[in-house]
N, C-alpha and C positions, 0 to 999 in steps of 0.2 A: 733389093729386099722388098718383099710383098707382105702386107698386113691386111687382114680382114677381121672385122668384129661383127658378131651377131648376138642377139638375145634369143636364146632357144627357150621355148615355153614347154615345160613338162607338166603332166597332170599331177595335181596334189593328191595325196593319200585320202581315200574316201572318208576315213574316220575324222579327219580334220575339217571336212566340209560342214560338220555340225556346229563348229565354232564360228565359221564365217562362210556361208554358202556362196558368197560372191567371189571369193578367192579360190578359183578352181585350178589355177596353174601356179607353178613356181618359175620365176624368171632366172635363167641360167646364162649370165653374161660369158661369152666365149670368144677368145681371140686366137687366130691362127697367124703365125709368123713364119715366113719361109725365106731362108737365105741359102741359095744354091741347093745343095742336097740335104739341107737341114730344115726340119719343120718342128715348131713348138705349137702345141695346142693347150690352152688353159682351161681349167675347170675350178669353179669356186666351192670346193668342198673336198670330201674324201670318198673317192669311188673305189669299189671293189676291183681288185687287180684284173679280173677277167674282162671287165668292161674296158679298162685301159688297154689291155692286149688287143682287143677287137678294134678299138679306135686306132691304135698304131698300125694295125694291119691294113686299114683303109687308106692310109696315107700314101700319096704318090711319091713322097720323098724317100730317099735311101735311108736317112737317119731321122726317125720320128720319135717325139717325146710328148707325153701327156703330163702336164704339171698341175697338181692339185693345190688347193689353198691359194688361189689367185683370183683377182677381181671380186673379192668378197667371200662370203661363206654361207652355204645353204645346208650344210650338214652332211650326213652320210648318204651315199648312193649305192645301195645294195643291188646286186644282179637279181634278175627276176626269180630265179630258182631259190634264192635265199629266203624269200618270203615264206615259203612252205617249211623251211628248216627252222625259222625263228632266230632269236639271238638279239643282243643289245642293239646293233646297228639297224636291224629291221624294226625293232620296237620304237625307235626314236626318229626315224627318217620322216621327212615331209613328202617324199615322193611315192607315187603309185607304182606298182610292179610293171606297168606298161611303159614306164619311163625309159628303161634300158633300150628298147628297140627304137623308140622315138628319138632319143638322144643320139644313138649310133648312126641312124639314118641322116639326121641333121648335120652331124659333124662330118660325115663322109661327103655330103654335098658341099659343105663349106670348104673342105680340103681340096676338092676337085676343081675349085676355081683357080687353083695354082698349077695346073698341068703344064 
């Protein structure tokens, strides 16, 4: 069994910077666990399904799962295109639209440590 934990920093939504301009990022504690052909990746919130699908596709394991609501709770994680569409999740998220690409790149790098 292999376990790797990282704290991924994602940019905070611009409108929230007016409340506290020193808090420019959101800490996303992430853990990857690999047991043979199985890999679990944790996320502390509720991500849009397309982000989860992209994360699973980056996994080197045959069976990959992204699990939400683990290691805390940071709220909703909308995909970048959803910000233009609006909706409840976009209105209440703490994350900037650029977070999707940053997160996916960081998770892929974390997963690749288990090749």
